[in-house]
N, C-alpha and C positions, 0 to 999 in steps of 0.2 A: 114507520112506527116501530119502536123497540120497547119491549117490556122486560125489565130486569127484576127477577124475583130473588129474595133472600130470606134468611131466617130459619131455614130448616135445621135439623140436627137429630141427635139421639137423646131421648128422654125416657125416664121410667114411667110406667103406668101411673096415672093420677097427676102427672106433671103438666106443664104449660109451655107453649111456644108462641111466638108472634111472628107471622110471616108478613113481609112487605113486598110490594110490587110497584116499581116506578116506571111510568110511561114517558117516553121521549120521542122526539122527531116531529113529524107533521101531525099534531094532535089538537088542532083548533076545535074540532068537533068531537072531542072525547065523550063517549056516552056511557052506557052501562058497563060495569066491570064485574068480574067474577073470579071465583076460585074453583078449580076442579081438581080431582085427584085420580090417580090410577095405581091400583095395587097390582102386584105381579099376577099375571094370568087373568086379569079382570079388565073390563072396559073402563075407559075414562068416564067419570061421573061428576056432575055438577054438585058442589058442596054448598055454595052460597053465592048470591049475587046482590049487587047494589046499583040502583039507578043513579043518575047524576044528581037528582034531588034527594037522595038518601033512602029511598024505599028499598027495603031488603027482603030477601027470600032465602030460605034455608031448606036443604034436604032434611028429611026426618032424622037421619043419623047425626046431623049437626045441631039440631035445635037444642037450646038450653046448655050447650057446651061450647059452641063456637060463636064468635062475634065478628061480623064483617063491618068495615068502616072505610071511609075514604076521606082524603084531603084534596079537594079540587085545586087549591092553590099550588100544591106540590105534585098534582097528577099522580097520586099514589093511592093504592088500595091496600088495606091491611086485613089480616085474618088472625084473630086471637083464638088460639086453641087452648082450651082448658079441659081438665079431667080426661086427659088423653087415655085411650085404650090401645092395646096391641092391634086391634083391627083397624085402627086409624093409620097404620103404617102404609105409606104410599109415596109416590112422587106427586107433589102438589104443583099444579100449573095455574098461573093467572092468565086472565084473558080480558080483552076490552074491545068494545065497539068504537070504531072511528067511522062515522057515516054508516054505511051499511056493511062494512067489512069487520069481521072478528079476528083480532090478532092474538097470538099466543106468546107467552113467555117461555123461558127455557126449562122451567121446572126446578123445584127444590125438594130434596129428599127429607121426609119425616119418618123417623124410625122410633117406635114405642116398644120398649122392653117390658116384659112381665115380671 
């Protein structure tokens, strides 16, 4: 299973980005997918997750600013980042369950300037 994340970049505070993560390989049983982030010197944290049927969950820091979605036909999960703040600066990682194993993508850098 491979997860390829893209869409990160440098944006000013208040701006938006859209992250994408495409799964490939042996993914007949692709389950819940999620986005995590890790800022320098901090632990990796869950930002948002979405089940195969579309049920979503958000960290408090992401509520009302970020939107997670997925396209099961494309095996892809998205994270729309709006109203970005400098404290959102981090490497964003996607992850996905295949059966009982959670796989990680390689990460994409999001930098928000003030």
